[in-house]
N, C-alpha and C positions, 0 to 999 in steps of 0.2 A: 514486468516489462510491458508498459501500456502507454497509449497516447490517444489523442482525439482531435477532432476538427472543431474550429471555432464556430459557435452558433449563436443565435440571438439570445438563447437561454443561458449561455455561459458567459462569465465575466471575462474581460480582456486582460485583466491583471490579477495576480494573486492577492493584491491588496483587498479586493472585494470579499475575500474569504474572512477577513477580520471583522466584517460587519454582517451583511445579509446577502443572500438568503440562507446560507449554510448554518448560521448560528441563531436564526430566529426561532423562538420557542413555539411549540404547537399552539394552534388557535384556541384549544380548550384549556390551556394553562394560563393562569393570570400572568400577564406580561410585566416583566420588570425591565431594568436597564439591560441593553444588549451586551454591555461589558461589565456588569456588576454580578459576580458570582453569588453574593449573598441574596440579591434580589431574585435571581434566577432560581435559587434553591427554595426561596419562600414561595415562588409561583408554583413550582412542582409540588410542594407539600400541600398547598392550598387546594389542589384538585385531586389529591389522592386520599380517600378516607382512611386508608390503612397506613398512611405515612406518619412520620413524626410531626408534631405541631410545626406550623410554618415558622414561628418565632425561634423554636429550638434549632431547626435545620438551618435557618438563615444565620443565626448567631454562631452556630458551629462553623459554617463556612467562612464567616467573617473573622472568627478567631484564627482559623487556619491561615487566611491571607495575612492577617496582622502578624502572626508568628513568623511567616515567611518574609515579612517586610516587603511584600510585593504590592505596588500601587496598581490602580486600574490601568494606567498608562503602560506600566511594565508588563502586565498580563496581555494587553493588546499587542505590544511589541513581540512578546513571546509567541502569541498566536499567529502573528504574521510571519515570524521567523520559522516556526515549525511548518506552516503551510508552504512557505518558500522553499524549505529543504525538500519536502515532498515534490514540489514543482521542479526543482533543479534535478533531482534524481530521475524523475519521469522524463525530462527533456534529454538527459544524457543517455538513458536507455533507448529512447525512441529514435534518436537521430541515427544510431547505427543499426537499429532493428529494421527500420523501413528501407535501409539500403542493403539488406541481406541479398537480394538478387544481384546487386552490383558487386558485393563481396564474393558471391559464388562465381561470377564471371572473372573477377580479378584473380582468384586463386585457381580457377579451373577444376573445381572439385564436385563430387556428387552430393546428393541430399544427405546421405548417411555421413559422409565426411564433414559436411557443414554442421551436422548435429553434434559433432565432437566439440565444436567451439562452445555451444550452449552447455554441453556436458561439463566442460572445464569451468565455465562460469558457475554452474550449479554446485559443483564439488567445492569450489572456493567458498560459496555462500554457506554451505552446510558445515564445513570445517570451522569457519569463524563463528557461526551461530552456536555450535556446540560448546564454545568457550564463553559465550556472551553472558551467561548467568554470573560467572565469576568476574568477568570484566566489568559489568555494570555494578556489581557489589563493591569492587575495589576502586574503580575510577569514576563511576557515575556516567549517565548517558550524556550529560552536557560536555564533559571533557572528551568523551569518545567522539562525539559529533564534530567538535572543534578540530580534531585531528583527521577524521576519515572523510569528511565532505570535500576538502581540497584534494585529498588523495584520489577520490573517485574521478575528479576532473583529469588528473594526470593519467590515471589508468585508462580512461576512455581515449585520451590522446595516444596512448601506447597501442591500443587496438587499431586505431586508424593508421599508425605508422608501421605496423607489422608487415614485413614483406612476403611472408609465406605461411603455410598452414601451421607449421610447428610454432612459429613465433606468435601467431594470433591465438593459438590455444594457450600458450603461456600468458599472454596478455589478458585473455579471458579469465584464466585462473586468478590472476592478481586482482582484476576488477571484481570478481566474485568474492574474494577475501575481504576487501575493504567495503564492498557494497553490502555484504551480509551484516557487518557491524553497523553500518549506517542504517540499514533497514530496521533492525531491532531497536537501535537507540532512538530513532526518530519516532517510532511507534510508542516507545516508552515515554518519550516527551509528550506525545499526544495523550497518552493515558494519564500522565500527571496533570495535564491541563484539564481533562475531563473531571478528575477528582477535585480540582480547585473550583470548577464551575458547577459541579454536582449534576451534570446531565451529559447526554451523548454529544460529542463533538467530532468523533473519529471520522465520520463520513466527510465532513467539511475539510478535514486535513487531507484525506485521500483525494478529495476533489482537486487539491493543489497538485497532486501527482498527475491527475488526468489533464489538467490545464497545461502543465509543463510538457506532458507527453504530446498534447495537441500541437503545442508550439514546435517541439522538436520534430514531430512527424511531418508537419507542414514544411518545416525547413528542409527536411530530407527529401520530400516530394519536389520542392522547388529546385533543390540541387540536382535531382534527377532530370527535371525538365530542362535545366540549363546545361546539362551534359557534364556536370562535375562527377568525378569518380568517387569511389568509396573513401579514399584517403583524405582528399581535401575537404569533403563534406564533414567528416567526423572531427578532423583537427580544428577546423574553423569553429565548429560547435563547442568544442572543449575550450578554445580560447575565449569565446564569448561567455562561457559559464564561470570562468575563473574569478572575475571580480565579485560575482554574486556569492561564490563559495567563501570568499574572504569576509564579506559583510555579514553573512549569516552567523559567523562564529560568535558574535557578540549578542545574539538574541535569545539564547536558550535559557530555560528555567533551571534553577538549582534543583538538585535531586532530592534534597531534604531541607526542611526549614532551617534557617540560620540559627546558630546557637546549640546545635546538636553535635558539634564537633567532638565534645568530650565523650558522648555516647559512642561515636564512631571509633574513638580510640580504644574503648573498652569492648568493642565488638558489636555496637548498635549501629544505628543509621548515622551517616556522616553528612557533612554539609555538601559534599560533592559525590558521595558514595552511598553505601548502605550496608546493612548487617552482613557480616561474613558468613553467618550460618545459613544464608538463603540458598547457597549452592546445592545443598543436599535436601531441600524441602520436599515434602510430599504434596503434590498438587491434586486438587479435586478432579474426579473422573471427567467432569464436563469440560475441563481444559483440553483434554485429549480428544474429545468429540469436536471441539472447536478446531483443534489442529488437523483432524481428519478432513473437516470441511474445507479448511484452507488448502490442504493438500490437493483436493479435487479442483478447487477454484484456480489454484496456480497452474495445474496441468492445463485447464481450459485457457487461462490467460496466456500462458506460454505458447500454446498451440496457435492461438490467434495472432500473437505478436510475431512469432517466428515463421509461420507458414501461410498466413492469409495473403501476403503479397505474391508468393510463389504460386499459391492456389489460383489466384485470379489470372496471373500471367500465363502459367503453363497449362492449367486445366481449363479455364474459361476463355483463354485467348485475349486477355486484356493487354493494352500497351503498358509498358513498365511505369510510366508516369501516372497512369490511372490506377494500376495495381498498388502503387505506393500509397494511395489514398485510403485503402481499406483499414489500415491500422489507425491513422488519424480520425477517420470517421467513427470507428469503434470506440476510440477514446473520447471523442466528442460526446457520444451517447453516455459514456461513463461519467464524464464531468457533469453533464446535465443532471443525471440521476443522483450523483453524490451531493450536489448543491442543495437538494431538497431531502437528502437521505436522513439527516439527523432528525428532522421533523417527523418523517415517516417512522423511524425507529422509536422515537419517544412516544409516538401515538399507538403503534401496533405491537411493539415488542420485538426483540431479536429473533425469536423462533419463527413468528409469522413472516417476518421479512425474508428470512433465509429460505423458508419453504417456497414462497412465491418467486424468489429470485432463481432458485434452482429450476423450477418449471419453466420460467420465461427464457432462461438461457438455453435449455434444451430445445425450445421452439425456434429460437433464432438460429441455432446451429443447424437444425433440420432444414430451415429455409435456405441457408447458405449452401448446404451440401446437395440439395436437390435443384439448385439453380442451374439454368441452362445458359445464362448470359451474365454479363458484368453487372448490370443494374440490379438484378435480383440478388446476386451475390453480395453486393454492397449493402442492400437492405437487410439481408440476413445478419451480417456482421454488426450492423447498427443495432439490431434487436438484441444480439448477444451482449453488446455493451450495456444496454439498458437493463438486461436481466442480471448480469454478473456484477454490476458496479458496486453493490452494497455488501457482497458476500465477505470479502476480505476485511474491510473496515469493521463490520459488525462482529465478525468472528474474533478479530483482534480486541475489540472492546470487551467481549465476553471473557476472553483470556486474561486481559489486564484487570478486569473487575474481580474475577474469581481468584486470581493469584496475588493481586496487589494488596487489598485491604489497607490502603493508605501508605504502604511501604514500597518505595521505589525499587528496592532490590528484589522484592517478591514479584512485583509487576514485571520487572525486567526479566527475571528468570522465567516466568510463565510465557511472556511474549517470545523470549528466545527459544523456548522449547516448541511452541506451536509454529513459530517462524521456521525452525529447522524442518519440521514436518512439511510445511508448505514448500520450502525450497527443494525438498526431496521430490515433490510433484513437479516443480519447475524444472528440475534436472531430468527426471524420467520422461515427462510428457513429450517434449519436442524430439528427444532422441528416439523414443519408441516410435513416434509417428514417422520420423525420418527413415528408420529401418523398414517399417511396414510399407512406406511409400516406395522404397527401393524394390521391395518384393512384389508389390502390386501397383497401386496408384495412390496419389496423395489424397484423393477423395475418400478412398477406403481407409487410409490411415487416420483421417480426421474423424471418422465415425465414432471412435472411442470417446470423444469429448461429449457426445450426447448422453452416454451412459453415466459419465462422471457428473454431469449436470443433474441428472435424476438422483444420483447418490447424495448430492448436496441437500436436496429437498427431503430425502429420507432421513439423513443424519440429523437434520435440524429438529426433527420431531423428538429427539432424545434430550434436547436442551430444555432448561427451565422456561416456562411461559411467563406471560405478564408483560406490562409496559415498562416497568422500572428496572433497568439493568442492574443497578447496584444491589437492590433488594433481592432480585432473582439470583444473582451470583452468590450473595451471602447465604441464601437458603440452600443452594446447591452444594456449597462448600461444607455446610453443616450436615447435609445428607450424604 
């Protein structure tokens, strides 16, 4: 649940994610076409002495695209569609997240009771993610997204229309169920796209989330400024998102190359599904390290998303319209960082990026929690966004590369498992902070996020090093 504020460094539309800067290769890599997977693979191989020859890598990627029957235009459309799905999901989450103070006033509940809504959302996400390995293997991520993205819009509308605490807890549970499926399926699609391009693209896809969350967060802040209540704000946002949900259904990648339908029938990978044997696979240990890192990151992100507005309003004394800007500002920082994140990850490697991200996140949270006024509090949450922005996409990339090995079902299973670990953090974090805040203060409740940020940096040291994620993942899976 994240969003951000538009800035000069962030594009104004998700269309920009299909070109640059999120997809531009590192400057030390021989540049190829921005939309040609074969050329990109050749560039990566040319700068890595330990990699396969450029011609072999490029021809392998070209053969994969040819087998899939995917043209460059089709890959660009899929890239835009996947980024757009992240953007819509971010906007839907942000628009009701930034209106949490209005929801609290509408229901007349305490911080602890409000945390039950987030608890219901998290439970729904964990339940659906526990089934995702089998669902992706049987139906494929494309088919699942075609069903669940429109359902997410309907579920958010249900949250807005809920008249009391019991109803909104039920609506939150329903939203969590469909959103959990969407979360895993769209990350699986992003992992498939990375495999076709042969390099990191996940941060650019997650930048779509941040840009959507910026839009949704600013919409929510504007609604608060105009005096709109929680219900009209959320329902209007859901209505605006419905046409996008319908268009996105036609953009997703097939989960396996065309022509493998017979293999699917006999238990292999299918055209829209994958091998049935994937549900009980044994995953490499580093997948679970990535899951633990996402667990910590989601606790931090959930804390900022659900409590930053209340922290500014109730602890620092900010007006509600100003307090509602904390989350969009945080997401603006995330969007800016994610737009350059793929280049940074390709250059430095996943482990180095995660170590630096954990340390920077801890610094930002410390600034926000020691702040004595609104301005410094906003600065702190902005730094948190810069620090934490790459943790989840990089960890998902590690999980998809480790578990995938070119098999969508295996990648989907790995992403589902680490995603479930992450959602456990998303479930526990805001609820824990809410109950600690009831017993003490919200400032004290939020201090746990500093320790979680340091745990991200410590856990990242257990991951394979190096710049090339695919090779690092393969080495870890053999070890």
